Every structure is written in C-alpha cells, then in structure tokens.
C-alpha positions in Angstrom: -3.4 -2.7 11.2 -2.2 1.2 10.0 1.6 2.1 10.7 1.8 4.1 13.7 2.5 7.5 12.0 0.0 7.0 9.4 -1.9 10.8 8.8 -5.4 10.7 7.5 -6.9 13.8 8.2 -5.8 17.1 9.7 -8.7 19.9 11.0 -7.3 23.1 11.0 -9.2 26.0 12.3 -7.4 28.7 11.3 -9.1 32.0 13.5 -9.5 29.3 16.7 -13.0 30.7 17.6 -13.5 26.8 17.9 -15.2 25.6 14.8 -14.4 24.4 11.4 -17.5 26.4 10.0 -16.0 29.6 8.9 -14.3 27.8 5.5 -10.9 29.3 3.6 -12.2 33.2 4.7 -11.5 32.4 8.3 -8.4 30.2 7.3 -10.5 27.1 8.0 -10.0 24.0 6.3 -10.0 20.1 6.4 -7.4 18.4 4.5 -6.7 14.4 4.0 -3.3 13.3 4.0 -2.7 10.5 0.8 0.8 8.5 1.5 3.0 6.1 -0.8 4.1 2.6 0.0 6.8 4.3 2.4 4.2 6.0 4.2 5.2 9.4 2.7 2.6 12.2 2.5 2.6 12.4 -1.0 -0.4 14.8 -1.6 -3.1 16.9 0.6 -6.7 16.6 -0.5 -9.1 19.2 0.2 -12.3 17.7 1.8 -14.5 20.4 0.6 -13.6 20.5 -3.3 -12.1 16.9 -3.1 -9.2 19.0 -4.8 -5.3 17.6 -4.5 -4.1 21.3 -3.0 0.1 20.4 -2.4 2.0 17.5 -3.7 5.5 16.5 -2.3 8.6 14.4 -3.3 11.5 13.1 -1.4 14.8 11.6 -2.2 15.7 8.4 -0.6 16.7 9.7 2.8 13.7 11.8 2.9 14.5 16.0 1.5 11.1 17.0 0.6 10.5 18.9 -2.3 6.6 20.8 -2.0 5.0 20.8 -5.5 2.0 22.9 -6.3 -1.9 21.2 -5.9 -4.2 21.5 -9.2 -3.3 24.5 -11.4 -5.6 27.6 -10.4 -4.5 30.2 -8.0 -3.4 29.8 -4.3 -1.4 31.8 -1.7 1.6 32.4 -4.6 -0.4 33.7 -7.7 -1.3 31.8 -10.6 0.2 28.4 -10.2 1.0 25.2 -12.6 0.0 21.5 -11.5 3.1 19.4 -10.3 5.4 22.7 -10.6 8.0 23.0 -7.8 6.7 25.8 -5.1 9.6 27.5 -4.1 8.2 29.1 -1.4 7.4 25.7 0.2 4.3 24.6 2.2 1.5 26.6 1.2 -0.8 24.9 4.1 1.8 25.2 7.0 2.2 20.9 6.6 4.2 19.2 9.1 3.8 16.3 8.4 6.0 14.7 5.5 8.5 11.9 4.9 7.6 8.4 6.6 4.7 10.3 8.4 7.4 12.4 10.7 6.6 15.9 11.6 9.6 18.4 10.2 10.6 21.1 12.1 10.7 24.1 9.5 12.8 26.0 12.0 15.7 23.5 12.0 15.3 21.6 8.8 14.9 17.9 10.8 12.2 16.0 11.3 11.2 15.0 15.1 10.9 11.9 15.6 10.2 10.8 19.1 13.0 10.5 20.7 15.4 11.7 18.5 16.0 14.2 14.8 16.8 13.2 11.9 18.5 15.2 9.6 17.5 14.3 5.6 20.0 16.1 3.7 22.8 14.0 5.5 20.8 10.8 6.2 21.6 10.7 9.7 20.1 10.8 13.1 21.8 13.8 14.4 21.2 12.8 18.5 22.8 9.4 19.0 21.2 5.9 19.8 19.1 5.9 23.0 19.3 2.3 23.4 23.0 2.2 22.5 25.0 -0.2 21.1 22.2 -2.7 20.8 21.0 -2.0 17.3 25.2 -2.1 15.5 28.4 0.5 16.2 26.9 3.4 14.3 24.8 5.5 16.7 23.5 7.9 14.1 23.0 5.4 11.3 19.6 5.2 9.8 17.6 2.7 9.2 20.9 0.4 8.1 21.3 2.3 5.3 17.9 1.2 3.7 15.9 3.9 3.0 13.6 2.5 0.4 12.4 -0.5 2.5 12.6 0.2 5.8 11.4 3.2 8.8 12.0 3.9 12.0 9.6 5.7 13.9 10.6 5.3 17.3 14.0 6.5 16.2 15.0 3.0 17.9 13.9 0.1 16.0 13.5 -0.1 12.8 10.3 -1.5 10.8 9.8 -2.8 7.2 6.9 -1.2 5.5 7.3 -2.0 1.8 6.5 -6.3 2.2 3.2 -5.0 4.2 2.4 -2.2 1.9 2.9 -5.1 -1.0 0.5 -8.0 0.7 -2.3 -5.3 1.2 -2.1 -3.7 -2.2 -1.9 -7.8 -3.6 -5.2 -8.7 -1.4 -7.1 -5.3 -2.3 -6.5 -6.7 -5.9 -7.5 -10.0 -5.3 -10.6 -9.5 -2.9 -12.9 -7.8 -5.8 -12.3 -11.1 -7.3 -13.1 -13.3 -4.6 -16.2 -11.7 -4.0 -17.6 -11.5 -7.4 -16.6 -15.0 -7.8 -18.4 -16.5 -4.8 -21.5 -14.0 -5.9 -21.4 -15.8 -10.1 -21.1 -19.4 -8.6 -22.5 -19.8 -5.4 -22.9 -23.2 -5.8 -20.3 -24.4 -8.4 -17.6 -24.7 -6.2 -15.5 -25.9 -9.2 -15.9 -23.0 -11.3 -16.0 -20.6 -8.6 -12.4 -21.7 -7.9 -11.7 -21.8 -11.7 -13.2 -18.2 -12.7 -12.0 -16.2 -9.9 -8.2 -18.0 -9.8 -8.4 -17.0 -14.0 -9.6 -13.7 -13.8 -7.4 -12.7 -10.4 -4.2 -14.0 -12.8 -4.9 -11.6 -15.5 -5.7 -8.5 -13.2 -3.3 -9.3 -10.3 -0.3 -11.4 -11.6 -0.3 -14.8 -12.2 2.0 -15.0 -8.8 -0.4 -13.0 -6.7 -3.4 -15.1 -7.5 -1.5 -18.4 -7.0 0.5 -17.1 -3.6 -3.3 -15.8 -2.5 -5.2 -18.8 -3.3 -2.3 -21.5 -1.9 -2.6 -19.5 1.6 -6.2 -19.2 1.3 -6.6 -23.3 1.6 -3.9 -22.6 3.8 -5.4 -20.6 6.3 -8.9 -22.4 5.6 -7.4 -26.0 6.1 -5.5 -24.7 9.3 -9.1 -23.5 10.8 -10.8 -26.7 10.2 -8.1 -28.6 11.5 -8.5 -26.8 14.7 -12.0 -27.1 14.9 -11.8 -31.1 14.0 -13.2 -31.0 10.7 -10.2 -30.8 8.2 -11.0 -32.3 4.5 -7.4 -32.1 2.6 -8.9 -34.0 0.2 -11.3 -30.7 -0.2 -8.6 -28.6 -0.2 -6.3 -30.3 -2.8 -9.5 -30.1 -5.2 -9.8 -26.6 -4.7 -6.1 -26.1 -5.6 -6.4 -28.2 -8.4 -9.7 -25.9 -10.2 -7.5 -22.8 -9.2 -4.8 -24.5 -11.4 -7.1 -24.8 -14.2 -7.5 -21.1 -13.9 -4.0 -19.9 -14.0 -3.5 -22.5 -17.7 -6.7 -20.4 -18.6 -5.1 -16.8 -17.7 -2.1 -18.3 -19.9 -0.1 -20.2 -17.6 -0.2 -23.5 -19.9 3.2 -22.4 -21.6 4.6 -23.1 -18.1 3.1 -26.9 -18.4 3.7 -27.6 -22.0 5.4 -31.1 -22.7 3.8 -32.2 -19.5 1.6 -34.9 -21.9 -1.1 -36.2 -20.2 -0.9 -33.5 -17.8 -0.8 -31.0 -20.2 -3.7 -32.7 -22.3 -5.9 -33.0 -19.1 -5.4 -29.1 -18.4 -6.2 -28.0 -21.8 -9.7 -29.9 -21.6 -10.3 -28.9 -17.7 -9.7 -25.5 -18.9 -12.1 -25.5 -22.1 -14.9 -26.9 -20.5 -15.1 -25.6 -16.9 -14.0 -21.9 -17.6 -11.9 -20.6 -20.5 -15.5 -20.1 -22.0 -16.5 -18.1 -19.1 -13.5 -15.6 -19.1 -12.3 -14.6 -22.6 -9.7 -11.8 -22.6 
C-alpha cells in the first residue's frame, strides 16, 4: 500500500482541448514523479523523453528549492543540471514536500484540514482535534519531520520505517527468486546460497532478519492449516546461518570451538564454492 499523498504521474492538457496529443508545442505533457523515503517529490521525469526536467531539495521542515533538470534549454534559457532555478518551477508543479500541495500565492502547504508554514515549521491553524494530540496545537509532527508526516493535519504517520522495510524487501526479493531457480530441488543449498548472496548485497542484518521473518511467517501459516513442521524451520534457519558465515560473518562466532569448526566445514561443502566474492 502506498502513502496516501504519494504522487505517481501528472497529465497536463496545456491548451485545454481535451487531449494530450499536442505535445510541448501545445503545452501538453505527461510527467512522472520521483520521491524519497519521506515521500518528498525529488524530480519530474518527462514520459516522452525519459529526461529529468526539474528537481527539488528541501530543508527538514519542507522549505523547497527548485533545481534545474538536465542541462540544456528550458523556459529560462540555457541551464546547467542541478543548478538552482531562481524563477521557481517551470512546470507549475504544486506537489512537493511529503506530497503536500504547495500554494504559490501564500507560500503555504495545503494539507487537507490545515495549512502548514515550512519556514517556521508550524501549522498556521490550530489542531482540529484539540488537545488530544498534545498541548501544542500548532506543532508539526512532534518536532520530528525527518521520520514523520501528517497527511491529514490530525494524525502523524511513520514513513521512514515503512520505506526502509520496503527497500530491504526489494533488495532481498531478487536473491530469493534466484535461489529458487538455481536450486529448485536442493533446499539446503537454496537457503545457504540465498542467505550468503543476500548478505553480501543487502547486508548481514537485513539478510538475517528477513530469513528469520520468512521462517516465522511460513511456520505460522503451516500451524494455521495444521501442518506445522518446527524441525524443518530450524533446519532451514541453520542453513541460512551457514550462508551468513560464508558471507563473512565468521568473525562473530570465532572461538566457539566445535561450533566454529562445524560452520567452516559446512560452508566449504555447502555454498562457499558457489558464492565466491
């Protein structure tokens, strides 16, 4: 599920003739939005050329600076990529910080039930739910704009954690599917190989947490349908651990005697030969 104010694409009928066939000569355009972990719009991409036409950067509380897109010529003449566009947006884009709508006339963000002032980092109208959220009726996201948003003007949302989980999942998924394809009939090698390669690419912590989480969810589903196999899950986790060892995690279990030796021998025969850096 996407963030409620995350923009995707804008269709602009510049000459209001009811279609988008005229191209730039008639002011028609289709622009895609790119966003960061806090759902701030970072750039506009022309759907026709694939080029970045405009970029944005923000201070923590949302004061926006418009930057030029790719080097070349635009409405301001010849421009250099990433340079500040002192004239403001050439594309009349009003979706910026956290996906909020920018009011060009007032310099405020319109956030449904309230208006937000990015320069002072405060709501200009009091909280419609009163003191339920705290004693400061004009405070914005509890003073934590890096990790929170407030798309309704009433309830803060944690966005960085969700974005981090999604990013980690996106990193893990290709390795998971590659392991399934590489070792469809060898479960031990599949778990070992996937865990090892994912740890080298996405990080040991991410690989370990997702491996554990996958087994917990799988075991929970099995238990729900009366087909629980706890021993199998432990066995899978054991081979995930071997994969982490192969990825360079051996220093964390050094000095554990037979355990260290077992991991080293298992790694050599299981996946180290398949996953050389």
